[in-house]
C-alpha positions in Angstrom: 15.1 -29.1 10.8 16.0 -26.0 8.9 13.2 -24.2 7.1 12.9 -21.4 4.6 12.5 -18.0 6.3 9.2 -17.8 4.4 5.6 -17.0 5.5 3.2 -18.5 2.9 0.3 -16.1 2.3 -2.8 -18.3 2.3 -5.1 -16.5 -0.1 -6.9 -19.3 -2.0 -10.6 -19.1 -2.8 -11.4 -21.6 -0.1 -9.9 -22.6 3.2 -10.2 -26.2 2.3 -7.5 -25.5 -0.4 -5.5 -23.4 2.1 -5.4 -26.4 4.4 -4.1 -28.6 1.6 -1.3 -26.1 1.0 -0.4 -26.1 4.8 -0.2 -29.8 4.8 2.1 -29.8 1.7 4.4 -27.0 2.6 4.7 -27.0 6.4 7.9 -29.1 6.5 9.8 -26.5 4.6 8.5 -23.1 5.7 8.6 -21.0 8.9 5.0 -20.0 9.0 1.7 -19.1 7.3 0.0 -15.8 6.9 -3.7 -15.4 7.0 -5.2 -12.2 5.6 -8.7 -10.9 5.1 -9.9 -13.4 2.5 -9.1 -16.5 4.5 -9.8 -15.1 8.0 -13.3 -14.0 7.1 -13.9 -17.0 5.0 -15.7 -20.2 6.0 -13.7 -22.6 8.2 -11.1 -20.1 9.3 -10.9 -21.8 12.7 -10.1 -25.1 11.1 -7.4 -23.5 9.1 -5.8 -21.9 12.1 -6.1 -25.2 14.0 -4.3 -27.0 11.1 -1.5 -24.5 11.2 -1.1 -24.9 15.0 -0.8 -28.7 14.5 2.2 -28.2 12.3 3.9 -26.0 14.9 4.6 -23.5 12.2 4.1 -19.8 13.1 0.7 -18.3 12.8 0.7 -14.8 11.2 -2.6 -12.9 11.3 -2.4 -10.1 8.7 -5.4 -8.1 9.8 -3.8 -4.6 9.5 -5.7 -3.2 12.5 -6.5 0.5 12.0 -9.1 2.3 14.1 -9.5 4.4 17.2 -7.4 3.1 20.2 -10.3 1.6 22.1 -11.6 -0.3 19.1 -8.2 -1.7 18.2 -7.8 -2.8 21.8 -11.1 -4.6 21.7 -10.1 -6.2 18.4 -6.9 -7.6 20.0 -9.0 -8.9 22.9 -11.2 -10.8 20.4 -8.2 -12.1 18.4 -6.5 -13.4 21.6 -8.4 -16.7 21.4 -6.3 -17.6 18.4 -3.0 -16.7 20.1 -1.2 -15.7 16.9 2.6 -15.5 16.8 2.4 -12.3 14.7 -0.3 -9.7 14.1 -0.2 -6.6 11.9 -1.3 -3.0 12.6 -1.2 0.1 10.5 1.4 2.5 11.9 -0.5 5.4 10.3 -3.1 4.9 13.0 -0.7 6.7 15.4 1.2 6.0 18.6 -1.9 5.9 20.9 -3.5 3.2 18.7 -0.3 1.2 18.7 0.1 1.5 22.5 -3.5 0.4 23.0 -2.8 -2.8 21.0 0.4 -3.5 22.9 -1.4 -3.0 26.2 -4.1 -5.4 25.1 -1.5 -8.0 24.2 0.0 -7.7 27.7 -3.4 -7.8 29.4 -4.2 -11.1 27.6 -0.7 -12.4 28.4 0.1 -13.0 24.8 3.5 -13.3 23.3 2.2 -12.2 20.0 4.7 -10.0 18.0 3.0 -6.8 16.8 4.1 -5.8 13.3 3.6 -2.3 12.0 2.7 -1.8 8.4 4.8 1.1 6.9 3.7 1.7 3.3 1.8 -1.0 1.3 3.9 -2.5 -1.5 1.1 -1.7 -3.9 1.8 2.0 -3.4 4.6 3.9 -5.3 6.0 7.4 -5.2 2.9 8.9 -7.0 0.6 7.2 -4.5 2.7 8.4 -1.6 2.5 12.0 -2.7 -1.2 11.9 -3.3 -2.0 10.4 0.1 0.7 11.7 2.4 2.1 14.7 0.4 5.5 13.0 0.5 7.3 12.2 -2.7 10.1 10.2 -1.1 8.8 6.8 -0.1 11.9 5.9 1.9 11.5 9.1 4.0 7.9 8.3 4.6 8.7 4.7 5.6 11.3 6.0 8.0 8.9 8.4 9.6 6.4 5.6 10.2 9.2 3.3 11.5 10.3 5.9 14.0 6.7 6.2 15.3 6.6 2.4 15.7 10.0 2.2 17.3 9.0 4.7 20.0 5.8 2.8 20.6 7.8 -0.3 21.5 6.3 -2.3 18.6 8.0 -5.6 17.8 8.6 -5.3 14.1 7.9 -3.8 10.7 6.3 -4.8 7.5 8.4 -3.1 4.8 9.3 -3.5 1.2 12.7 -4.8 0.0 13.8 -1.5 -1.2 13.4 0.0 2.3 15.5 -2.5 4.1 18.8 -0.8 3.8 17.5 2.5 5.3 16.0 0.6 8.2 19.1 -1.4 9.3 19.9 1.0 12.2 16.6 -0.1 13.8 18.3 -3.4 14.8 15.9 -4.5 17.5 12.9 -4.5 15.2 11.9 -7.7 13.2 11.5 -6.9 9.5 9.2 -8.8 7.3 9.1 -8.1 3.6 6.0 -8.9 1.6 5.6 -8.7 -2.2 8.7 -10.8 -2.8 9.3 -13.3 -5.6 11.3 -16.4 -6.0 11.3 -16.3 -9.8 10.4 -13.5 -12.2 6.7 -12.9 -12.8 4.2 -10.1 -13.4 1.6 -9.1 -10.8 0.1 -5.9 -9.2 3.0 -5.2 -6.7 4.9 -2.1 -7.6 7.8 -2.2 -5.1 9.1 -5.8 -5.2 12.3 -7.7 -4.8 13.5 -11.3 -4.8 13.3 -13.4 -1.6 17.1 -14.1 -1.5 17.9 -10.4 -2.0 15.5 -9.2 0.7 17.0 -11.7 3.2 20.5 -10.7 2.3 19.5 -7.0 2.8 18.3 -7.5 6.3 14.8 -8.9 6.2 14.1 -11.3 9.1 11.5 -13.2 7.0 9.7 -12.7 3.7 6.1 -13.4 2.5 5.5 -15.5 -0.6 2.0 -15.7 -2.0 0.4 -16.4 -5.3 3.6 -17.7 -6.9 3.4 -20.8 -4.6 -0.3 -21.2 -3.8 -1.3 -21.0 -7.5 1.4 -23.5 -8.5 0.3 -27.1 -9.3 3.5 -28.4 -7.6 4.4 -25.8 -4.9 6.7 -28.2 -3.0 8.7 -28.9 -6.1 8.9 -25.1 -6.8 10.3 -24.5 -3.3 12.8 -27.3 -3.7 13.9 -25.9 -7.0 14.4 -22.5 -5.5 16.4 -23.9 -2.7 18.7 -25.7 -5.1 19.3 -22.6 -7.2 20.0 -20.4 -4.1 22.2 -22.2 -1.6 22.3 -19.1 0.6 22.5 -19.5 4.4 20.3 -16.4 4.7 17.4 -18.3 3.3 17.2 -20.8 6.2 16.3 -20.7 9.9 18.9 -22.0 12.3 
């Protein structure tokens, strides 16, 4: 069965509610993303178990960022969940990324390691303040080259960065901060899901727009009817 190339960001106030969302949406989506709020919340193991039951992909968005040995130990600890995808901050450097990759191999995991380039909540002003780089695309490319040389599996990047990253063909590209329909939130560098997938994203992440909806399944179906685009669907 074809599914939307969507990861649903499970960020509800309780994991009991997250489980309900998984049960509702799993027939139509590729996977579910678990971030800090849900991973460190009560019953995270039950939530992960529920996702595994659906055979959807498990994406742990933990953005690992520390000295290489600490990150390696963190991957060892996470290995019991056997996630399909796991995030790491590229800004931690090549040695840190290599340590994470080595730990995945040691634990015989097929987990895809995804490097976070620049958070979608950061814009040009933020980029200059933090990294002394006014051009966010140039900064993202620098991070992407580091990740590529470290044999990382993929990137987390905004929709506006996708075109400049097309030449890095072997890397999976997942775009967060996307929307199905127009809405206001705290993301600064955003795009629509269909545009991101058209521009080269392998998958996109949908969050509050769906999990805060009273009828998320109906919203997904409505979106699919409005955008009958082959890029939206898995094969």
